[in-house]
C-alpha positions, 0 to 999 in steps of 0.5 A: 810921063816917066823916064823909061828904064834904059839899057845896053846889051853886051855880048859876042855879035859873032857868036850870039847875034841872034840871041842879042837881037831876040833879047832886045826885042824882048826888052823893047816889048817890055818898055825897056829903051834899048840904046845900044846896040842899034840892031841892024845888018852885019856887014863885015868882021875885022880880026873877030870884031863884027861890024853892023851897018849901023856902027859909025865906023869900021875902026873897031876902036871908034866903034867900041868907044861909040858903044861905051859913050852910050853909057852916059845915056843910061841914067841912074835907072839904066843897066848893062845886060850881058848875053852870055849863054855859055857863061863866058864873056869875050875880050870886048865884053870884059872890058865893057864890064870893067867900065860898068864897075868903075862907073857904078853902072848896074850890070846883069847877066844871062848866065853865072860867069865861068870865066871872069873873076869879077864880083857879081852880086847876088840877084844879078843873073836873069833870063831876058823874059824874067828881067823884062817881066820884073822891070815892067812890073816894077818900073826899075831893075832888080837891085843887087843883094849883098850877103853879109860875108860879101860886104867887104868885097862890095866895099872894095868895089865901091872904093874903086868906083871913079869919083865924079860930081853929080848935080842934082835939083829939088823942089819945095813944091808949094800949093797955089790952087784954089784951096782957101787958106786962113790968114796967117796959115802956111800953104801946103807943100808936097812931100814924097815918100820914096824907096830911093831914101829907104821909104822916108819922105823927101822932095821932088827932084833928081839928077841934072842931064848933061848939057841941061839948064838947072831950071829945065832939069827941075821942070822936067823932073816935077812933070815926070814924077808928079804930072804937075805943072811947075812955075820955078821961083827963087833958090833956096840953097845950094849944098853938098849932099849930107851923109846919113840919108841912106843914098850917100856913096862915099867919094862921090861929090853930089851937089843939091840945088834947091828952089821954091816951086809953085803949082796951080793944082794938087792933082799928083800923078806919081811915077815909079820913083815914089810910092806915097805923097802928102800935102801938109804945111812945112812946119807940120811936115817937119814935125810929123814926118820922117824926112831924109837929111838933105830935104830936111835942111832945105825944108828947114831953111824954106820955113825959116824964111817963109813969108806968111800967106796974106 
């Protein structure tokens, strides 16, 4: 089963709490997991900072840090949504927007910003119901659109993103079904075509969650992305991400750890992360498919070390 798209809703609890609650209800009904705020009763206020019954502390500093801590749970498919019906952000929301920008979190608004100089890409202003419908139909948030005359601004913003290390796992998924193979014939491997890699083919995989073991992350992603039952085998390679793949972010350290994985079935059920798949011999895949460079490197290593099926 695929991960839900997650979001954090920001805004003024003092001025717009009813609207924030309604937005959370709209998102939840569309299958978007609202991980913050935990909607509950307002129990007080300190210097304009509203306290909810669900807050971990009445100290505004601790409450704000707890709110921001949940950013780590958004994942690559998650986003922040700002309820700003008058086009303005308050002090707390402005701080939260800065954190979004520095952590490369996708941020969207109810109305265009009027009181803030932050760079907002096109396709970033959505009414709650329109955004909910988009995510429900497409399985992901609407991507930012960067006009040519704003590419320099976007580049400057990307340079501010805090560098970090991202560990991702990937799998050469090998068919171990009851399909008959001739002596000496390579067993088929699974390749998926995905918009994440500019509609090129790649292998199944994804980011490792905090405190998650590599093998657990790989098994989770295979099951979520394909519905297959994985049996994880030997490691093929571990390497730094290659540029030129269409998904490369400079100054972000991304490491790939790829394994051989066998599956007893060829019955694939894709989620929204890929649009097509094919089973084929690895040598044929290398020859005939447009494969993004990281997956190609792994597949070449696997094919070079391949033991011929007996």
